[in-house]
C-alpha positions as a printed NumPy array, in Angstrom:
array([[100.161,  71.445,  95.769],
       [ 98.042,  69.33 ,  93.427],
       [ 95.983,  72.108,  91.792],
       [ 95.943,  75.901,  91.967],
       [ 92.316,  77.025,  92.118],
       [ 92.144,  79.272,  95.192],
       [ 94.076,  80.391,  98.258],
       [ 92.976,  77.143,  99.903],
       [ 95.541,  75.305,  97.768],
       [ 98.378,  77.263,  99.415],
       [100.04 ,  76.197, 102.654],
       [101.988,  79.406, 103.226],
       [101.241,  82.614, 101.31 ],
       [104.42 ,  84.409, 102.383],
       [106.621,  81.521, 101.254],
       [104.97 ,  81.477,  97.827],
       [105.325,  85.26 ,  97.556],
       [109.01 ,  85.016,  98.442],
       [109.478,  82.35 ,  95.776],
       [107.905,  84.732,  93.245],
       [110.183,  87.571,  94.365],
       [113.192,  85.271,  94.022],
       [112.162,  84.555,  90.433],
       [111.774,  88.262,  89.798],
       [115.397,  88.812,  90.841],
       [116.637,  85.772,  88.891],
       [114.071,  84.65 ,  86.264],
       [116.1  ,  81.758,  84.872],
       [117.364,  80.271,  88.141],
       [115.24 ,  77.133,  87.496],
       [115.416,  77.184,  83.715],
       [115.64 ,  73.372,  83.483],
       [113.035,  72.536,  86.15 ],
       [110.257,  72.049,  83.61 ],
       [112.307,  70.689,  80.737],
       [110.422,  68.009,  78.762],
       [107.208,  69.167,  80.467],
       [104.287,  70.693,  78.582],
       [101.548,  73.053,  79.797],
       [ 98.297,  73.504,  77.901],
       [ 96.566,  76.865,  78.31 ],
       [ 92.866,  76.621,  77.43 ],
       [ 90.908,  79.831,  77.05 ],
       [ 87.124,  79.824,  77.037],
       [ 87.201,  83.644,  77.052],
       [ 89.74 ,  86.296,  75.973],
       [ 92.916,  87.155,  77.842],
       [ 96.045,  89.241,  77.416],
       [ 98.113,  89.544,  80.642],
       [ 97.083,  86.156,  82.026],
       [ 97.859,  84.396,  78.767],
       [101.201,  86.057,  78.078],
       [102.499,  85.997,  81.648],
       [101.704,  82.286,  82.027],
       [103.479,  81.463,  78.762],
       [106.548,  83.473,  79.793],
       [106.57 ,  81.902,  83.26 ],
       [106.428,  78.404,  81.758],
       [109.236,  79.185,  79.32 ],
       [111.395,  80.569,  82.146],
       [111.14 ,  77.123,  83.753],
       [111.988,  75.303,  80.533],
       [108.407,  74.194,  79.801],
       [106.711,  74.179,  76.428],
       [103.471,  76.187,  76.486],
       [100.661,  75.559,  74.007],
       [ 97.663,  77.908,  73.861],
       [ 94.246,  76.811,  72.624],
       [ 91.242,  79.147,  72.307],
       [ 88.399,  76.703,  72.866],
       [ 85.539,  78.906,  71.691],
       [ 87.201,  79.917,  68.423],
       [ 89.296,  76.882,  67.547],
       [ 87.611,  73.861,  69.118],
       [ 84.287,  72.109,  69.532],
       [ 81.606,  73.519,  71.822],
       [ 81.989,  71.584,  75.077],
       [ 79.256,  70.073,  77.237],
       [ 79.9  ,  70.044,  80.985],
       [ 76.727,  68.621,  82.525],
       [ 76.907,  64.938,  83.435],
       [ 74.266,  62.73 ,  81.786],
       [ 73.439,  65.482,  79.297],
       [ 71.493,  64.542,  76.165],
       [ 73.687,  66.249,  73.61 ],
       [ 71.085,  67.11 ,  71.002],
       [ 71.793,  70.849,  71.074],
       [ 74.79 ,  73.04 ,  70.188],
       [ 77.446,  71.222,  72.199],
       [ 79.533,  68.751,  70.203],
       [ 81.938,  67.142,  72.682],
       [ 81.606,  66.292,  76.371],
       [ 84.325,  67.354,  78.775],
       [ 84.269,  63.731,  79.996],
       [ 85.715,  62.748,  76.621],
       [ 87.877,  65.785,  75.907],
       [ 89.558,  66.229,  79.307],
       [ 91.219,  62.783,  79.57 ],
       [ 92.747,  63.286,  76.124],
       [ 94.133,  66.662,  77.201],
       [ 95.576,  64.884,  80.218],
       [ 97.514,  62.679,  77.778],
       [ 98.814,  65.672,  75.846],
       [ 99.847,  67.898,  78.778],
       [101.603,  67.602,  82.126],
       [ 99.732,  70.629,  83.508],
       [ 96.488,  72.11 ,  82.214],
       [ 95.668,  75.786,  82.792],
       [ 92.085,  76.888,  82.163],
       [ 90.343,  80.253,  81.891],
       [ 86.567,  80.261,  82.124],
       [ 84.07 ,  83.062,  82.674],
       [ 80.706,  83.405,  84.409],
       [ 77.479,  83.801,  82.487],
       [ 76.241,  86.43 ,  84.981],
       [ 72.77 ,  84.98 ,  84.356],
       [ 72.444,  82.163,  86.879],
       [ 74.303,  82.583,  90.161],
       [ 73.893,  78.967,  91.246],
       [ 75.404,  77.706,  87.999],
       [ 78.312,  80.139,  88.077],
       [ 79.112,  79.644,  91.743],
       [ 79.037,  75.873,  91.376],
       [ 82.293,  76.232,  89.373],
       [ 81.156,  73.305,  87.23 ],
       [ 83.556,  73.952,  84.349],
       [ 86.788,  73.889,  86.313],
       [ 85.586,  71.094,  88.625],
       [ 84.84 ,  68.887,  85.627],
       [ 88.332,  69.413,  84.259],
       [ 89.786,  68.497,  87.658],
       [ 87.562,  65.413,  87.77 ],
       [ 88.354,  64.064,  84.319],
       [ 91.769,  65.36 ,  83.209],
       [ 94.041,  63.525,  85.658],
       [ 96.802,  66.17 ,  85.676],
       [ 97.316,  69.309,  87.812],
       [ 94.912,  72.134,  86.976],
       [ 95.708,  75.847,  87.199],
       [ 92.921,  78.42 ,  87.216],
       [ 93.629,  81.295,  84.855],
       [ 90.331,  82.749,  86.158],
       [ 87.136,  80.895,  86.903],
       [ 83.507,  81.9  ,  87.338],
       [ 84.121,  83.167,  90.881],
       [ 87.885,  83.545,  91.471],
       [ 91.126,  84.737,  89.883],
       [ 93.882,  83.269,  92.09 ],
       [ 96.898,  84.122,  89.918],
       [ 95.808,  87.758,  89.923],
       [ 95.389,  87.696,  93.7  ],
       [ 98.798,  86.129,  94.302],
       [100.212,  88.882,  92.106],
       [ 98.376,  91.477,  94.178],
       [ 99.761,  90.148,  97.462],
       [103.224,  89.998,  95.89 ],
       [102.955,  93.63 ,  94.775],
       [101.704,  94.815,  98.172],
       [104.526,  92.891,  99.872],
       [107.094,  94.456,  97.562],
       [105.802,  97.979,  98.153],
       [105.392,  97.453, 101.916],
       [108.993,  96.309, 102.203],
       [110.165,  99.359, 100.284],
       [108.105, 101.65 , 102.543],
       [108.81 ,  99.639, 105.722],
       [105.087,  99.191, 106.363],
       [104.439,  96.506, 108.953],
       [100.623,  96.372, 108.846],
       [ 99.248,  98.275, 105.853],
       [ 95.682,  99.439, 105.482],
       [ 94.285,  97.996, 102.255],
       [ 91.037,  99.243, 100.713],
       [ 89.105,  97.476,  97.965],
       [ 86.783, 100.015,  96.402],
       [ 84.02 ,  99.467,  93.873],
       [ 84.188, 101.642,  90.751],
       [ 81.701, 102.522,  87.997],
       [ 81.696, 100.643,  84.7  ],
       [ 79.69 , 100.712,  81.486],
       [ 78.606,  97.061,  81.758],
       [ 78.134,  94.41 ,  84.465],
       [ 81.375,  92.631,  85.352],
       [ 81.834,  89.423,  87.369],
       [ 82.82 ,  89.317,  91.018],
       [ 85.881,  87.102,  90.352],
       [ 88.694,  89.581,  91.053],
       [ 86.954,  91.185,  94.027],
       [ 86.064,  87.785,  95.518],
       [ 89.563,  86.47 ,  95.04 ],
       [ 91.341,  89.568,  96.338],
       [ 89.13 ,  89.522,  99.432],
       [ 89.766,  85.821, 100.001],
       [ 93.539,  86.208,  99.743],
       [ 93.861,  89.359, 101.864],
       [ 91.697,  87.837, 104.598],
       [ 93.703,  84.595, 104.517],
       [ 96.976,  86.548, 104.53 ],
       [ 95.908,  88.281, 107.734],
       [ 98.646,  90.886, 108.014],
       [ 96.669,  93.959, 106.92 ],
       [ 93.739,  96.084, 108.01 ],
       [ 91.305,  95.314, 105.203],
       [ 88.321,  97.485, 104.245],
       [ 85.849,  96.912, 101.402],
       [ 83.723,  99.835, 100.243],
       [ 80.914,  99.828,  97.689],
       [ 77.439, 101.295,  97.101],
       [ 74.459,  99.6  ,  98.693],
       [ 73.346,  96.376,  96.955],
       [ 76.881,  95.481,  95.823],
       [ 77.682,  93.117,  98.68 ],
       [ 79.928,  90.21 ,  97.75 ],
       [ 79.542,  86.604,  98.871],
       [ 80.362,  86.476, 102.59 ],
       [ 82.452,  83.339, 102.165],
       [ 85.095,  85.576, 100.57 ],
       [ 84.679,  88.836, 102.533],
       [ 84.323,  87.503, 106.091],
       [ 86.967,  89.2  , 108.207],
       [ 86.982,  92.492, 106.311],
       [ 85.38 ,  95.752, 107.416],
       [ 82.631,  96.668, 104.939],
       [ 81.246, 100.173, 104.484],
       [ 79.162, 102.135, 101.977],
       [ 81.084, 105.327, 102.829],
       [ 83.979, 105.512, 100.396],
       [ 85.545, 108.626, 101.933],
       [ 85.571, 107.003, 105.37 ],
       [ 87.113, 103.847, 103.956],
       [ 89.892, 105.752, 102.194],
       [ 91.142, 107.559, 105.305],
       [ 94.774, 106.666, 106.003],
       [ 94.787, 103.874, 103.41 ],
       [ 98.191, 102.647, 102.227],
       [ 96.855, 100.692,  99.224],
       [ 93.665, 101.248,  97.244],
       [ 92.533,  98.474,  94.901],
       [ 89.973,  99.75 ,  92.377],
       [ 87.597,  97.274,  90.751],
       [ 84.068,  97.127,  89.381],
       [ 81.745,  94.189,  90.02 ],
       [ 78.069,  93.524,  89.37 ],
       [ 75.468,  92.659,  91.99 ],
       [ 75.659,  89.302,  93.751],
       [ 72.193,  88.928,  95.32 ],
       [ 70.11 ,  90.081,  92.343],
       [ 72.745,  88.479,  90.229],
       [ 74.747,  90.181,  87.498],
       [ 73.053,  93.589,  87.502],
       [ 74.139,  97.236,  87.561],
       [ 72.002,  99.261,  89.98 ],
       [ 74.204, 102.243,  90.667],
       [ 76.751, 103.647,  88.246],
       [ 77.444, 106.839,  90.15 ],
       [ 80.543, 108.566,  88.698],
       [ 81.211, 109.915,  92.189],
       [ 82.686, 106.489,  93.014],
       [ 85.547, 107.003,  90.536],
       [ 88.838, 107.477,  92.363],
       [ 90.27 , 110.965,  91.866],
       [ 93.228, 112.95 ,  93.157],
       [ 90.923, 114.736,  95.606],
       [ 89.776, 111.424,  97.081],
       [ 93.312, 110.102,  97.178],
       [ 94.248, 113.036,  99.423],
       [ 92.29 , 111.26 , 102.185],
       [ 94.76 , 108.382, 102.096],
       [ 98.301, 107.923, 103.333],
       [ 99.483, 108.821,  99.8  ],
       [ 98.209, 105.37 ,  98.909],
       [ 99.486, 103.229,  96.09 ],
       [ 96.669, 102.562,  93.618],
       [ 96.104,  99.13 ,  92.078],
       [ 93.908,  97.743,  89.316],
       [ 93.996,  94.341,  87.586],
       [ 93.629,  95.838,  84.075],
       [ 92.164,  96.415,  81.57 ],
       [ 90.857,  99.688,  82.984],
       [ 88.329, 102.134,  81.533],
       [ 90.055, 105.482,  81.919],
       [ 87.975, 108.289,  83.376],
       [ 85.214, 105.808,  84.2  ],
       [ 86.815, 103.473,  86.738],
       [ 89.962, 105.504,  87.335],
       [ 90.871, 109.046,  86.347],
       [ 93.84 , 109.898,  84.14 ],
       [ 95.276, 111.977,  86.954],
       [ 95.514, 108.864,  89.137],
       [ 96.614, 106.352,  86.508],
       [ 99.365, 108.656,  85.245],
       [100.547, 109.673,  88.726],
       [103.384, 108.244,  90.86 ],
       [100.72 , 106.693,  93.106],
       [ 99.702, 104.242,  90.381],
       [101.451, 100.865,  90.522],
       [ 99.226,  99.142,  87.956],
       [102.114,  98.572,  85.519],
       [104.317,  97.118,  88.247],
       [101.375,  94.985,  89.362],
       [100.799,  93.661,  85.834],
       [104.501,  92.957,  85.374],
       [104.475,  90.833,  88.517],
       [102.003,  88.451,  86.883],
       [104.951,  86.549,  85.402],
       [106.6  ,  85.89 ,  88.78 ],
       [103.376,  84.81 ,  90.443],
       [102.68 ,  82.32 ,  87.662],
       [106.271,  81.082,  87.717],
       [106.122,  80.426,  91.463],
       [102.893,  78.441,  91.075],
       [104.136,  76.365,  88.145],
       [107.364,  75.66 ,  90.   ],
       [105.447,  74.381,  93.025],
       [103.233,  72.185,  90.842],
       [106.203,  70.663,  89.049],
       [108.058,  69.939,  92.289],
       [104.948,  68.493,  93.958],
       [103.743,  66.279,  91.125],
       [106.709,  65.074,  89.071]])
């Protein structure tokens, strides 16, 4: 593994998940693997779980982790090649990235879509430019279109719960939820990409009309606008809001009827409920669900450490 940007960087999902589970049972088993290695974590937008879990994962492997908030602490970066830098940007990624490659053995980057121009966002220019110019392995801590560490965590959590329940082929439902503002498609895209690539589940995506995701990520899933139909006999329900893809970055429907409730959960196979967090209580998910035994959002968030540790371990072993 040279970089970790999407599921396409993974040869075997189950093997990576098992590595993460092994770290969960013995966090310090490879405590010297990353000794004398340094990871830089660059954040172009805020983070809590991703930031902390990556730092902990690196430390468990003996790595030094340094966090840098680019927008608050550094110069405004330019990413377009051949740009005439007479505006607000101060430093070109072509100059900054190679220096970061000298400072760090691995560079982890979190970017965020503008939700204004779909072509720009879906080009993934920011992370591609870092890959092009840095010269060291790159880890996505979320990009404009994908969130692979979150998705690996999700597969890990579903695997863990399926083993406990002896489920051989679970039914997994990704359901859209209301929100007070437009959110990116990153988590929904990434979850869809990973579950489809994993291929061991019956996967259904449900959302209101006009909230279709990019088919490159959803191809292989069953897609329906009927939430109740989708929820029938589900074993896992992943709740997430996303804005429109075609008429990019908009909220058309914010129907509170799409919020998952105990009544709706009764249609499922007493499904475990997942969310990437942060969650708007009683908007995206009701208190009665989040505070119930069906909710595994805390377990899911805790697993972020083991997913990140498995990825960093693979990168160290592959590149050094």
